C-alpha positions as CSV (number, residue, x, y, z in Angstrom):
1,X,10.6,-17.3,3.4
2,X,9.1,-14.1,4.8
3,X,9.2,-12.4,1.3
4,X,7.6,-15.5,-0.2
5,X,4.7,-15.4,2.3
6,X,4.2,-11.7,1.7
7,X,4.1,-12.3,-2.1
8,X,1.6,-15.1,-1.7
9,X,-0.6,-13.2,0.7
10,X,-0.7,-10.0,-1.4
11,X,-1.3,-11.9,-4.6
12,X,-4.2,-13.8,-3.1
13,X,-5.9,-10.5,-1.8
14,X,-5.4,-8.8,-5.2
15,X,-6.8,-11.8,-7.1
16,X,-9.8,-12.0,-4.8
17,X,-10.7,-8.4,-5.5
18,X,-10.2,-8.7,-9.2
19,X,-12.3,-11.8,-9.5
20,X,-15.1,-10.4,-7.3
21,X,-15.2,-6.8,-8.6
22,X,-13.9,-7.1,-12.2
23,X,-11.2,-4.6,-11.3
24,X,-9.7,-2.6,-8.6
25,X,-7.4,-5.4,-7.2
26,X,-4.6,-4.3,-9.4
27,X,-4.5,-0.9,-7.7
28,X,-3.1,-2.7,-4.7
29,X,-0.4,-4.6,-6.6
30,X,1.9,-1.6,-7.1
31,X,2.0,-0.4,-3.4
32,X,2.4,-4.1,-2.3
33,X,5.3,-4.5,-4.6
34,X,6.9,-1.3,-3.5
35,X,6.4,-1.3,0.3
36,X,6.2,-5.0,1.1
37,X,8.5,-6.5,-1.5
38,X,11.1,-3.8,-2.1
39,X,10.5,-3.0,-5.8
40,X,11.2,0.4,-7.2
41,X,8.1,2.3,-8.5
42,X,9.2,1.8,-12.1
43,X,9.8,-1.9,-11.6
44,X,6.6,-2.3,-9.6
45,X,4.4,-0.8,-12.3
46,X,6.0,-3.2,-14.9
47,X,5.7,-6.2,-12.6
48,X,2.1,-5.2,-11.8
49,X,1.3,-5.4,-15.6
50,X,2.6,-8.9,-15.7
51,X,0.5,-9.9,-12.7
52,X,-2.6,-8.1,-13.9
53,X,-2.4,-9.6,-17.4
54,X,-2.2,-13.2,-16.2
55,X,-4.8,-12.7,-13.5
56,X,-7.3,-10.9,-15.7
57,X,-7.0,-13.5,-18.5
58,X,-7.8,-16.2,-15.9
59,X,-10.7,-14.3,-14.5
60,X,-11.9,-13.6,-18.0
61,X,-12.1,-17.3,-18.7
62,X,-14.2,-17.9,-15.6
63,X,-16.7,-15.1,-16.7
64,X,-16.7,-16.4,-20.3
65,X,-18.0,-19.8,-19.1
66,X,-21.0,-18.0,-17.5
67,X,-21.7,-15.9,-20.7
68,X,-20.8,-12.6,-19.0
69,X,-18.5,-11.2,-21.7
70,X,-19.7,-9.0,-24.6
71,X,-16.8,-9.8,-26.9
72,X,-17.5,-7.5,-29.8
73,X,-18.2,-4.5,-27.5
74,X,-15.2,-5.2,-25.3
75,X,-12.9,-5.7,-28.3
76,X,-13.9,-2.3,-29.8
77,X,-13.5,-0.6,-26.4
78,X,-10.1,-2.2,-25.8
79,X,-8.9,-1.4,-29.3
80,X,-9.2,2.3,-28.6
81,X,-6.9,1.9,-25.7
82,X,-4.1,0.0,-27.3
83,X,-2.0,2.9,-28.7
84,X,-2.5,5.1,-25.6
85,X,-1.5,2.2,-23.3
86,X,1.6,1.6,-25.4
87,X,2.7,5.2,-25.5
88,X,1.9,5.8,-21.8
89,X,3.8,2.7,-20.9
90,X,6.9,3.9,-22.7
91,X,6.8,7.3,-21.0
92,X,6.2,6.0,-17.5
93,X,9.5,4.1,-17.4
94,X,11.4,7.4,-17.8
95,X,9.7,9.5,-15.1
96,X,11.0,10.2,-11.6
97,X,10.0,7.7,-9.0
98,X,8.3,10.4,-6.8
99,X,6.1,11.4,-9.8
100,X,4.9,7.9,-10.4
101,X,4.2,7.3,-6.7
102,X,2.2,10.5,-6.3
103,X,0.2,9.9,-9.5
104,X,-0.5,6.4,-8.4
105,X,-1.7,7.5,-5.0
106,X,-4.1,10.0,-6.6
107,X,-5.5,7.3,-8.9
108,X,-6.0,5.0,-6.0
109,X,-7.9,7.7,-4.1
110,X,-10.0,8.3,-7.2
111,X,-10.8,4.6,-7.4
112,X,-11.9,4.5,-3.7
113,X,-14.2,7.5,-4.1
114,X,-15.7,6.0,-7.2
115,X,-16.4,2.8,-5.4
116,X,-18.0,4.5,-2.4
117,X,-20.2,6.7,-4.5
118,X,-23.4,5.0,-5.7
119,X,-23.9,4.8,-9.4
120,X,-26.6,7.1,-10.8
121,X,-25.8,6.7,-14.4
122,X,-28.5,5.2,-16.7
123,X,-27.7,3.1,-19.8
124,X,-27.6,5.3,-22.9
125,X,-30.4,5.3,-25.4
126,X,-27.7,4.8,-28.1
127,X,-24.0,4.2,-28.1
128,X,-21.9,7.2,-29.1
129,X,-18.8,5.9,-30.9
130,X,-16.8,9.0,-30.2
131,X,-17.5,8.9,-26.5
132,X,-16.8,5.2,-26.3
133,X,-13.5,5.6,-28.1
134,X,-12.5,8.5,-25.8
135,X,-13.3,6.4,-22.7
136,X,-11.4,3.4,-24.1
137,X,-8.4,5.6,-24.9
138,X,-8.4,7.2,-21.5
139,X,-8.5,3.8,-19.8
140,X,-5.6,2.6,-22.0
141,X,-3.5,5.6,-21.0
142,X,-4.1,5.0,-17.3
143,X,-3.2,1.3,-17.7
144,X,0.0,2.1,-19.5
145,X,1.1,4.9,-17.2
146,X,0.5,3.4,-13.8
147,X,0.6,-0.3,-14.5
148,X,-3.0,-0.9,-13.3
149,X,-5.7,-2.7,-15.1
150,X,-8.2,0.2,-14.8
151,X,-11.2,-2.0,-14.1
152,X,-12.4,0.5,-11.5
153,X,-12.8,2.9,-14.5
154,X,-13.8,0.3,-17.1
155,X,-16.8,-1.1,-15.3
156,X,-18.7,2.2,-14.9
157,X,-17.7,3.3,-18.4
158,X,-19.0,0.0,-19.9
159,X,-22.3,0.5,-18.1
160,X,-22.9,4.3,-18.7
161,X,-21.3,4.6,-22.2
162,X,-22.0,1.3,-23.8
163,X,-25.1,0.3,-21.9
164,X,-24.0,-3.1,-20.6
165,X,-25.6,-4.6,-17.5
166,X,-23.4,-4.6,-14.4
167,X,-22.7,-8.4,-14.6
168,X,-21.7,-8.2,-18.2
169,X,-19.6,-5.0,-17.6
170,X,-17.6,-6.8,-14.9
171,X,-16.8,-9.7,-17.3
172,X,-16.2,-7.5,-20.3
173,X,-13.9,-5.2,-18.3
174,X,-11.5,-8.2,-17.8
175,X,-11.1,-8.4,-21.6
176,X,-10.3,-4.7,-21.8
177,X,-7.9,-5.0,-18.9
178,X,-6.1,-7.9,-20.5
179,X,-5.6,-6.2,-23.9
180,X,-4.5,-2.9,-22.4
181,X,-2.1,-4.5,-20.0
182,X,-0.5,-6.5,-22.8
183,X,0.0,-3.3,-24.9
184,X,1.5,-1.4,-22.0
185,X,3.8,-4.4,-21.1
186,X,5.0,-4.5,-24.7
187,X,6.1,-0.8,-24.5
188,X,8.1,-1.5,-21.3
189,X,10.0,-4.6,-22.6
190,X,13.7,-4.1,-22.0
191,X,13.2,-0.7,-20.3
192,X,12.9,-1.7,-16.7
193,X,15.3,-3.4,-14.3
194,X,14.8,-4.8,-10.9
195,X,12.2,-7.4,-11.8
196,X,12.5,-10.3,-9.3
197,X,10.9,-13.2,-11.0
198,X,11.2,-15.4,-7.9
199,X,8.7,-12.9,-6.3
200,X,6.6,-12.2,-9.4
201,X,6.0,-15.9,-10.1
202,X,4.4,-16.8,-6.7
203,X,2.6,-13.5,-6.5
204,X,1.0,-14.1,-9.9
205,X,0.1,-17.7,-9.0
206,X,-1.6,-16.7,-5.8
207,X,-3.5,-13.9,-7.6
208,X,-4.8,-16.4,-10.2
209,X,-6.0,-18.7,-7.6
210,X,-7.5,-15.8,-5.7
211,X,-9.4,-14.7,-8.8
212,X,-11.3,-18.0,-8.9
213,X,-12.2,-17.6,-5.2
214,X,-13.3,-14.0,-5.9
215,X,-15.6,-15.1,-8.6
216,X,-17.3,-17.5,-6.2
217,X,-17.3,-14.8,-3.4
218,X,-19.2,-12.4,-5.7
219,X,-22.2,-14.8,-5.6
220,X,-22.3,-14.9,-1.8
221,X,-21.6,-11.3,-0.7
222,X,-23.2,-8.2,-2.2
223,X,-21.1,-6.1,-4.6
224,X,-21.9,-3.0,-2.5
225,X,-20.4,-4.5,0.6
226,X,-17.3,-5.7,-1.2
227,X,-16.8,-2.3,-2.8
228,X,-17.1,-0.4,0.5
229,X,-14.5,-2.7,2.2
230,X,-12.1,-2.4,-0.7
231,X,-12.6,1.3,-1.0
232,X,-11.6,1.8,2.6
233,X,-8.4,-0.2,2.0
234,X,-7.6,1.9,-1.1
235,X,-8.0,5.2,0.8
236,X,-5.6,4.1,3.5
237,X,-3.1,3.0,0.9
238,X,-3.4,6.3,-1.1
239,X,-2.9,8.3,2.1
240,X,0.2,6.3,3.1
241,X,1.7,6.8,-0.4
242,X,1.1,10.5,-0.5
243,X,2.6,11.0,3.0
244,X,5.6,8.9,1.9
245,X,6.2,11.1,-1.1
246,X,5.8,14.4,0.9
247,X,8.1,13.1,3.6
């Protein structure tokens, strides 16, 4: 019962963040699965992809209804990340657990710093296909390697590289996250053990419900406030994971 409650609580928090911020929530899924629910790092990154895919697809539907998804732009950005996500996903399942944990902690810290730093980038005068493809490929690699959606990287990239407004960037990032997560998950099929579906199922369900609440929360609380709170949590998680690896 305690494990079920932990899974439901963690899932709700992650879904809330994903629905409100268009990304970032999945960064908490892996440490929650490792430290609260007893998954190995390899199994946690795979389970995280399952949770992220389902939750992102649900949140994407909610943003689509409001017209906040740039489908053509998002599809092109996501397409550049499919192959890197697949390749990185295949490699990640064969790396030592300490390497995965340390890499994940560093990415979590990067996400926190990015959220705390105010955006100063201006929309480009014109879209540079090469730069857009590079950003999409890099995001795909991060998704495949660490089992995170990469929304904390996708949103600023969609704004600064492709010139989307923040609202449309949040919605479009969910399309990119869903596609990249599916590609990475396909690469890991049959390569990871220790997936406890009795935990993943409730975790995913709570995350999906949380994403709907997060979408509503985003209309009531400023995005800056939400980002600062979430960034503080991420920094604490990153520090804990790095200490755990060193110890």
